[in-house]
N, C-alpha and C positions, 0 to 999 in steps of 0.2 A: 572914397578914401583906399580903398583897393586898387583902383588907378592908381592914382598917386604913387601907393607903395610898389607898384609892379614897375613904374616908370624909373623910381629912385634907384631900385636893384637892378632892372636893364642899365642903367648909367653906370651904376660901379662896376657891374661885370665889366662892360665897355671900357672903361678907365684902367682896372687892372689886368685885362687881356693885353691892352696897349703898353702898360707899364713894363709888363714881362717881355712884350715883344721888344720894347727898348732896350732892357737889360741884355737879350741875347746879341739884337743886333751891335751892340756896342762890345759884348765880349767876342764877336766873331771880328770886328775891326782891329781891335786891341792884338787879338791874334795875328791877323793878316799883316798888322804894321810892324809888331814887335818880335814875331817869331819866324812866321814865313819869308818875309822879304827879306831876311838877313839868315836863311836856309842857304846850305849847298844847292839844293835841289832847285832853288829859285835861282840863283848865281849861273847855274850850269844853263836853266832854260832862257835868263838873259842873254848869255853868251850866243846861244844857239838862234836868237832872232837879230840879234845884232849882225852877227854873221851873213843871215840870210838876206837882211837888208842892207849889206855894206856899209855897215857903220855910218848910214846916212838917215836923216829924218824923210819919213814918207810922205810927210805933208810939204816940207819946204826945201828939201836936199842938204841943209844943212848937215854938220856934223851931230849924229845920234849921242845923246848922254843918256837919255831914259828909255823905260819901256813900257808902253801903254796898253791896258787891257781893253779891246774893245768890245768885250763883253767880259762878266764875271760868272763863274760857276758858283752859284749862291751857295749852294749846301756843301759843296766839295772845295774848299780852299786849296790850292794847290794841282787842281785836277783840270785844270783849263789847257786846252789843245794850243799848240803853237801858233797854228792859224787865228786865233783870237788875239796874239800880241803883236805889237808893231815897233818899231825905233823910231823915236821922237828927239827933237831938241826940247830944251826947257821951256823955251816961250812956246812952240806949238803944243806942248803936253799942258801946260797952263790953260790955253785958250781950249783944250778940250775939256777940262774941268769946269 
């Protein structure tokens, strides 16, 4: 009986931690999409990346319209270095995701 109780409590703790993780993940994603990508800071970074890459997609050479994160700064949204960003066209960006 005690073993069953320990198992049930362990599962409950696991589910609760997963639920909290999911809430935090959604908050980070919403902030990233709805605040950071609309900020002046992002627009400046985006311009620097386009200029560095000559407004061309680094994968196919077509005109770039988007900036792709090769890596994300998990805990520091907006702290990604320019070298983690590349200019891409929409079709190539869709392929990357």
